[in-house]
C-alpha positions as CSV (number, residue, x, y, z in Angstrom):
1,M,-8.5,11.9,138.2
2,R,-11.5,13.4,136.0
3,K,-14.9,13.6,137.7
4,F,-17.8,11.9,136.6
5,G,-21.1,13.0,136.3
6,L,-23.3,9.9,135.8
7,A,-25.0,8.6,138.9
8,I,-24.2,5.2,137.7
9,L,-20.5,6.1,138.1
10,S,-20.8,6.8,141.9
11,F,-20.3,3.1,142.4
12,V,-16.6,3.6,143.6
13,T,-17.5,5.8,146.5
14,L,-20.9,3.9,147.4
15,I,-20.1,0.2,146.9
16,S,-17.1,0.4,148.7
17,V,-18.3,1.3,152.2
18,A,-16.9,-1.4,154.3
19,T,-19.4,-4.3,154.5
20,A,-18.7,-7.5,155.7
21,Q,-18.9,-10.7,153.5
22,Q,-21.2,-13.0,155.8
23,R,-22.8,-15.4,154.0
24,R,-26.3,-17.2,155.2
25,T,-26.3,-21.1,154.5
26,L,-29.3,-20.1,152.2
27,D,-29.1,-16.7,150.6
28,K,-31.1,-15.5,147.6
29,I,-29.4,-14.6,144.5
30,A,-30.5,-11.1,143.6
31,G,-28.5,-10.8,140.3
32,V,-25.9,-12.4,138.0
33,V,-23.5,-11.0,135.9
34,G,-21.8,-13.4,133.6
35,S,-19.9,-15.8,135.8
36,G,-20.6,-13.4,138.9
37,I,-23.2,-13.7,141.2
38,I,-24.8,-10.9,143.7
39,L,-26.4,-12.3,146.8
40,E,-29.2,-10.5,148.6
41,S,-26.8,-10.2,151.7
42,D,-24.6,-8.1,150.0
43,I,-27.2,-5.7,149.4
44,E,-28.6,-6.0,152.6
45,L,-25.4,-5.2,154.3
46,K,-24.6,-2.4,152.3
47,Y,-28.0,-0.8,152.8
48,A,-27.3,-1.6,156.6
49,S,-24.0,0.4,156.2
50,Y,-26.0,3.3,154.5
51,L,-28.4,3.5,157.3
52,A,-25.4,3.2,159.9
53,Q,-24.2,6.5,158.4
54,G,-27.5,8.5,159.8
55,N,-29.4,8.1,156.5
56,S,-32.8,7.9,156.2
57,P,-34.6,4.7,155.4
58,N,-35.3,4.5,151.8
59,A,-36.2,1.5,149.7
60,D,-35.0,3.0,146.6
61,I,-31.3,2.9,147.9
62,K,-31.2,-0.9,147.3
63,C,-32.0,-0.4,143.7
64,Q,-29.1,1.6,143.4
65,I,-27.1,-0.8,145.5
66,L,-27.8,-3.4,143.1
67,Q,-27.1,-1.2,139.7
68,N,-23.6,-0.5,141.6
69,L,-23.0,-4.0,142.3
70,L,-23.8,-5.0,138.7
71,T,-21.8,-2.1,137.1
72,Q,-18.7,-3.3,139.4
73,K,-19.1,-7.0,138.1
74,L,-19.3,-5.9,134.5
75,L,-16.2,-3.8,134.9
76,A,-14.0,-6.0,137.0
77,Q,-14.9,-8.9,134.5
78,Q,-13.5,-6.8,131.6
79,A,-10.8,-6.2,133.7
80,V,-9.6,-10.0,133.9
81,I,-10.0,-10.0,130.1
82,D,-7.7,-6.9,129.8
83,S,-5.2,-8.1,132.3
84,I,-6.0,-5.0,134.9
85,D,-5.3,-5.8,138.5
86,V,-4.1,-4.1,141.8
87,K,-1.4,-4.9,143.8
88,D,-2.0,-5.9,147.4
89,D,-0.2,-3.0,148.5
90,E,-3.0,-0.8,147.1
91,V,-5.6,-3.3,148.8
92,D,-3.9,-3.0,152.0
93,N,-4.0,1.1,151.7
94,D,-7.4,1.4,150.8
95,V,-8.7,-1.2,153.3
96,D,-6.7,0.8,156.0
97,R,-8.0,4.1,155.0
98,R,-11.5,3.2,155.0
99,M,-11.2,1.5,158.5
100,R,-9.2,4.6,159.8
101,G,-12.6,6.6,158.6
102,M,-15.3,4.2,159.9
103,I,-13.4,4.4,163.3
104,Q,-13.2,7.9,163.4
105,R,-16.7,8.1,162.4
106,A,-18.0,5.5,165.1
107,G,-16.2,7.3,167.7
108,G,-13.6,4.8,168.5
109,Q,-12.5,1.2,167.6
110,D,-14.3,-0.3,170.4
111,R,-17.7,1.1,169.6
112,L,-17.2,0.0,165.8
113,E,-16.6,-3.4,166.8
114,Q,-19.7,-3.4,168.8
115,F,-21.6,-2.1,165.8
116,L,-19.9,-4.7,163.9
117,G,-20.0,-7.6,165.8
118,R,-16.5,-8.7,165.1
119,S,-13.1,-7.3,165.4
120,V,-11.7,-4.8,163.2
121,I,-9.0,-7.0,162.2
122,Q,-11.5,-9.8,160.7
123,Y,-13.6,-7.4,159.4
124,K,-10.8,-5.9,157.3
125,D,-10.1,-9.8,156.1
126,E,-13.6,-9.9,155.1
127,I,-13.9,-6.7,153.1
128,R,-10.8,-7.4,151.0
129,P,-12.3,-9.1,148.4
130,D,-14.8,-6.2,147.6
131,I,-12.3,-3.4,148.0
132,R,-10.1,-5.4,145.3
133,E,-13.0,-6.0,142.9
134,S,-14.0,-2.0,143.5
135,L,-10.2,-1.1,142.9
136,V,-10.0,-3.5,139.7
137,A,-13.2,-1.8,138.5
138,R,-11.9,1.7,138.9
139,K,-8.9,1.2,137.1
140,M,-11.0,-0.4,134.2
141,Q,-12.9,2.7,134.0
142,E,-10.3,4.9,133.9
143,K,-9.0,2.9,131.0
144,I,-12.1,3.4,129.1
145,T,-11.9,6.7,129.3
146,S,-8.2,7.5,129.1
147,N,-8.4,8.4,125.3
148,V,-11.0,11.1,125.9
149,N,-10.0,14.5,124.5
150,T,-11.8,17.7,124.3
151,T,-10.8,19.8,121.3
152,P,-11.6,23.7,121.0
153,Q,-14.3,22.7,118.6
154,D,-15.9,20.0,120.9
155,V,-16.0,23.0,123.4
156,Q,-17.5,25.3,121.0
157,S,-20.0,22.4,119.7
158,F,-21.2,21.5,123.2
159,F,-21.7,25.3,124.1
160,N,-24.0,25.8,121.0
161,K,-26.1,23.0,121.9
162,L,-27.0,24.3,125.0
163,P,-30.5,26.1,125.1
164,K,-29.8,29.7,125.6
165,D,-32.6,30.3,127.9
166,S,-31.1,28.0,130.4
167,L,-27.4,29.1,130.3
168,P,-25.8,28.6,133.7
169,T,-25.4,32.1,135.7
170,F,-21.9,32.3,137.4
171,N,-21.5,33.9,140.7
172,K,-19.3,36.9,141.2
173,E,-15.7,35.8,141.2
174,V,-12.3,37.1,142.4
175,E,-8.7,36.6,142.5
176,V,-7.0,36.8,145.6
177,G,-3.4,36.7,146.5
178,E,-1.9,36.3,150.3
179,I,1.3,36.2,152.3
180,Q,0.8,34.2,155.1
181,F,3.1,34.8,158.5
182,N,2.8,31.6,160.8
183,P,3.6,32.3,164.4
184,K,6.7,30.3,165.1
185,L,7.9,29.6,168.6
186,T,11.4,30.1,169.9
187,P,13.4,26.9,170.8
188,A,13.1,28.0,174.7
189,E,9.3,28.0,174.0
190,K,9.3,24.7,172.3
191,E,11.5,22.9,174.7
192,I,8.3,22.1,177.1
193,Y,6.5,20.0,174.1
194,R,9.7,18.3,173.1
195,Q,10.1,17.1,176.9
196,K,6.4,16.1,176.9
197,A,7.3,14.1,173.9
198,E,10.4,12.6,175.6
199,D,8.3,11.9,178.7
200,L,5.8,9.5,176.7
201,R,8.3,7.8,174.7
202,A,10.3,6.9,178.0
203,R,7.2,5.3,179.7
204,I,6.8,3.2,176.6
205,L,10.0,2.0,177.0
206,K,9.5,1.3,180.4
207,G,6.9,-1.1,179.3
208,E,3.3,1.3,179.2
209,D,1.4,0.8,175.9
210,F,1.9,2.6,173.2
211,G,-1.7,2.5,171.8
212,A,-3.3,3.5,175.3
213,L,-1.0,6.4,175.5
214,A,-1.6,7.6,171.8
215,R,-5.3,7.6,172.7
216,L,-4.9,9.8,175.9
217,Y,-2.2,12.3,174.7
218,S,-1.4,12.1,171.0
219,Q,-2.7,15.5,169.3
220,D,-3.1,14.0,165.7
221,P,-6.9,13.7,165.6
222,G,-6.9,11.4,162.5
223,S,-4.5,8.6,164.2
224,A,-5.2,9.2,168.1
225,P,-8.6,7.3,168.3
226,E,-6.9,4.3,166.8
227,G,-3.8,4.4,168.8
228,G,-1.9,6.2,166.9
229,D,-2.1,3.7,164.1
230,L,-1.4,5.2,160.5
231,G,-1.8,1.8,158.4
232,F,0.5,1.0,155.7
233,N,1.8,3.9,153.7
234,D,4.9,4.7,151.0
235,R,7.3,7.3,151.2
236,T,5.2,9.9,149.5
237,A,2.4,9.8,152.3
238,F,4.4,11.6,154.9
239,V,6.4,14.7,155.2
240,K,10.4,14.2,154.9
241,E,11.4,13.9,158.7
242,F,8.7,11.5,159.4
243,T,9.6,9.4,156.2
244,A,13.2,9.5,157.3
245,N,12.4,7.8,160.8
246,A,9.9,5.6,159.5
247,F,11.9,3.9,156.8
248,K,15.0,3.5,158.6
249,L,13.8,1.5,161.7
250,K,13.0,-2.4,162.0
251,A,9.7,-3.8,163.2
252,G,9.0,-3.0,166.7
253,E,11.6,-0.5,167.3
254,I,10.7,3.1,168.3
255,S,12.3,6.4,166.9
256,P,13.8,9.3,168.8
257,V,11.5,12.2,169.2
258,F,11.7,14.5,166.1
259,E,9.9,17.8,164.9
260,T,8.1,18.5,161.8
261,E,6.0,21.3,160.8
262,Y,3.2,19.7,162.7
263,G,4.9,19.4,166.3
264,F,7.3,16.6,168.2
265,H,6.5,13.0,167.1
266,F,8.0,9.7,167.8
267,L,7.0,6.7,166.3
268,Q,6.8,2.7,166.0
269,V,7.3,0.6,163.0
270,I,4.7,-2.1,163.3
271,E,5.5,-4.0,159.7
272,R,7.6,-3.5,156.9
273,R,6.4,-4.7,153.5
274,G,8.8,-3.5,150.8
275,E,8.2,-0.1,149.9
276,Q,5.4,0.4,152.2
277,V,5.6,0.7,156.2
278,H,3.1,0.3,158.8
279,V,3.7,2.5,161.9
280,R,2.0,4.0,164.6
281,H,3.0,7.4,166.3
282,I,2.3,9.9,169.2
283,L,2.1,14.0,168.0
284,I,2.7,16.5,170.6
285,T,1.4,20.2,168.8
286,P,3.1,22.9,170.2
287,A,0.8,25.7,171.6
288,I,1.1,29.2,169.9
289,T,1.8,32.1,172.6
290,Q,0.9,35.5,172.4
291,A,4.7,36.6,172.1
292,S,4.6,34.2,168.8
293,L,2.0,35.9,167.5
294,D,3.2,39.6,168.2
295,R,6.3,38.1,166.1
296,A,4.3,37.4,163.3
297,K,2.2,40.7,163.5
298,A,5.6,42.7,163.4
299,K,6.8,40.7,160.4
300,A,3.9,41.0,158.4
301,D,3.9,44.9,159.1
302,S,7.5,45.3,157.9
303,V,6.5,43.2,154.9
304,Y,3.4,45.4,154.1
305,D,5.7,48.6,154.7
306,L,8.2,47.3,152.2
307,L,5.4,46.7,149.4
308,M,3.7,50.0,150.0
309,K,7.4,51.7,149.9
310,N,9.1,49.9,147.1
311,K,7.4,49.8,143.8
312,K,9.8,47.5,142.5
313,I,8.7,44.6,144.7
314,D,5.5,42.9,143.3
315,F,3.2,40.9,145.4
316,S,4.2,37.7,143.6
317,S,7.8,38.0,144.5
318,A,7.2,39.1,148.1
319,A,4.8,36.0,148.7
320,A,7.5,33.7,146.9
321,F,10.2,34.9,149.4
322,Y,8.2,35.7,152.8
323,S,4.9,33.8,152.9
324,D,4.5,30.6,155.1
325,N,1.8,29.1,153.2
326,K,3.3,26.3,151.0
327,D,0.3,25.8,149.1
328,T,0.4,29.3,148.0
329,K,3.7,30.9,148.0
330,Y,5.0,29.2,144.7
331,N,1.9,30.3,143.0
332,G,2.6,33.9,143.2
333,G,0.6,33.8,146.5
334,M,-2.6,33.3,144.3
335,L,-5.3,31.1,146.0
336,L,-6.8,28.1,143.8
337,N,-10.6,27.3,143.5
338,A,-10.7,24.1,146.0
339,D,-13.8,23.2,144.1
340,N,-11.9,22.9,140.6
341,V,-8.6,21.7,141.2
342,E,-7.9,19.8,138.1
343,T,-7.6,23.2,136.2
344,R,-5.6,25.1,138.8
345,T,-8.0,28.1,138.3
346,T,-7.3,31.2,140.5
347,Y,-11.0,32.5,140.0
348,I,-12.9,31.5,142.7
349,P,-16.7,32.6,143.4
350,T,-17.0,34.9,146.5
351,D,-19.3,32.4,148.1
352,R,-16.6,29.8,148.0
353,L,-14.1,32.1,149.4
354,D,-13.0,31.7,153.3
355,P,-15.6,34.3,155.1
356,Q,-12.6,36.0,156.4
357,V,-11.1,36.8,152.9
358,A,-14.5,37.6,151.5
359,L,-14.9,40.1,154.2
360,T,-11.8,41.9,153.6
361,T,-11.7,42.0,150.1
362,D,-15.2,43.2,149.6
363,T,-14.3,46.7,150.4
364,M,-11.0,46.5,148.2
365,K,-10.4,47.8,144.8
366,V,-8.8,45.6,142.2
367,G,-5.0,46.1,142.6
368,A,-5.1,46.6,146.3
369,I,-3.2,45.2,149.1
370,S,-4.7,45.0,152.8
371,Q,-2.9,45.7,155.8
372,P,-2.1,42.8,157.9
373,Q,-4.9,40.9,159.7
374,I,-5.1,38.1,162.1
375,F,-7.1,35.3,160.5
376,T,-8.3,32.1,162.5
377,G,-8.2,28.9,160.1
378,Q,-10.6,25.7,160.2
379,D,-8.3,24.0,162.7
380,G,-8.4,27.0,165.2
381,K,-4.8,28.2,164.2
382,K,-4.1,31.9,164.2
383,T,-1.9,33.5,161.3
384,Y,-1.4,37.0,160.1
385,K,-2.2,37.6,156.4
386,I,-1.7,40.6,153.6
387,L,-4.3,40.2,151.0
388,Y,-4.0,41.2,147.3
389,L,-7.4,41.4,145.2
390,K,-6.0,40.8,141.5
391,S,-9.3,40.9,139.4
392,T,-13.0,40.8,140.0
393,T,-15.6,39.3,137.7
394,P,-19.3,40.2,138.2
395,A,-22.0,37.5,138.2
396,H,-23.0,36.7,134.3
397,K,-24.6,34.4,132.1
398,A,-22.0,31.7,131.0
399,N,-20.3,32.6,127.8
400,L,-17.1,31.2,126.2
401,T,-14.9,34.5,126.3
402,Q,-15.0,34.7,130.2
403,D,-15.9,31.0,131.3
404,Y,-13.9,28.9,128.7
405,P,-12.1,26.8,131.2
406,K,-15.6,26.0,133.0
407,I,-17.4,25.2,129.6
408,K,-14.3,22.6,128.7
409,E,-14.7,21.0,131.8
410,Y,-18.5,20.4,131.5
411,A,-17.9,19.2,127.8
412,T,-15.4,17.1,129.0
413,N,-17.4,15.4,131.7
414,D,-20.1,15.2,129.1
415,K,-17.8,13.4,126.5
416,I,-16.8,11.1,129.5
417,N,-20.2,10.5,130.2
418,R,-21.1,9.2,127.1
419,T,-18.1,7.1,126.4
420,V,-18.8,5.3,129.5
421,S,-22.3,5.0,128.9
422,E,-21.9,3.9,125.5
423,W,-19.3,1.0,126.8
424,F,-22.2,-0.3,129.3
425,Q,-24.9,-0.4,126.6
426,K,-22.7,-2.5,124.5
427,R,-21.2,-4.6,127.4
428,R,-24.9,-5.4,128.5
429,K,-25.7,-6.8,125.3
430,E,-22.7,-9.2,125.1
431,T,-22.9,-10.2,128.9
432,F,-25.6,-12.9,130.6
433,I,-27.6,-10.9,133.3
434,K,-30.0,-11.7,135.5
435,I,-31.8,-9.9,137.9
436,D,-34.2,-11.1,140.6
437,P,-37.8,-10.3,140.1
438,E,-38.1,-8.1,143.3
439,Y,-35.5,-5.7,141.8
440,Q,-36.9,-6.0,138.2
441,Q,-39.4,-2.6,139.0
442,C,-36.3,-0.3,139.8
443,S,-36.2,2.2,137.3
444,Q,-32.5,2.6,136.9
445,L,-32.5,-1.2,136.2
446,K,-34.8,-1.2,133.2
447,G,-32.9,-3.1,130.1
448,W,-30.3,-4.6,132.2
449,S,-31.5,-8.3,132.2
450,T,-30.5,-10.5,129.1
451,P,-34.3,-10.9,127.2
452,Q,-35.3,-14.7,127.9
453,T,-35.2,-17.0,125.0
454,T,-38.4,-19.2,124.0
455,A,-37.0,-22.1,125.7
456,E,-36.6,-20.4,129.0
457,V,-39.7,-19.0,129.2
458,K,-42.0,-21.3,131.4
459,P,-45.4,-22.5,130.1
460,Q,-48.3,-21.1,131.6
């Protein structure tokens, strides 16, 4: 997906924050877009959601919310004309994903229901229409920009128009490779954790509540607070072992205990809907032992010696053969810039590197390979890594020779923004739009209202 720079395009994330569709018997109309209306309660509920996320009160946010709602209505109405729709499964998945996030942020389903004043099931039913409209609007926006193409001439022209005294300065960048060695337990060491999963499964088969045991014992931080519930997903959402179990069971059935890269699981199918399955699971993650760490270090030392003594084996080949990191091993071990995944660039600003990696590579020469060192990930797991410093680019002013991919991305975003802005300007002129006087002072809504005709202006 391309990135959108205009503030107006932020509606996808802002307006889709789950908000109920409660309506008072008398509710002021804040805006009209063609045949669609926006109620004051729509804005107030979204503003309440904004505050609930810990943000400070800010009346200007209501202006932004209304602008986002107007934008969504315009896109959704054009989508109807262009026969753009979303499937029920897409809506279900998005609703489930958002609810999981809300439950996690609230600290549990009970606390969220207390805040909402209604059950999660009721709330999900209430937000479905808004979620559907936001997904339709997003697809419409994608269609508007689908034919945007940036040529080398476009990039050159974009760069030439940038004021030379305000060109951005890019920080020092490096290309870093890694070979990762994860500590692995022996079958005997893992058996205690398999048995714990087996014991929990047996308790459920004897009548104990699956959700309650998942909240108490499951080590999946994303689903445990929700009783292990993962919502509806297709086959691509899970690792292969999980998929194999989830899609062969009938509703209500519980799988045997099985192992994945995350640990030992068992799951229950709640509902099957075509190629979508709704499951919940319990995960038991084996704890790393000192013995497993020692084995990982021994393997890392062996591979390091091989690289030092056998110059016929290059780092890329060794990473592909030995590394346990699936995200890098098939890329010659090279780390990708996580802030620029679309271009798959290996150039990473040093301030965006893992601090442990940055500390090690800062003292290395280009082309050097580090001795194995232990690293601790954000999840607290320890691994051994061998690092390779492929290149270093000093901090510098932007130029096309060194920074063409970055400048092309800026040029593409600029072209996308202009395309979308032109579309909105045209649609606003062709669509009847009315905004309540309370919001007409909002700077971002200037020019949105359809001018009144003489017949519409009331005499003084």
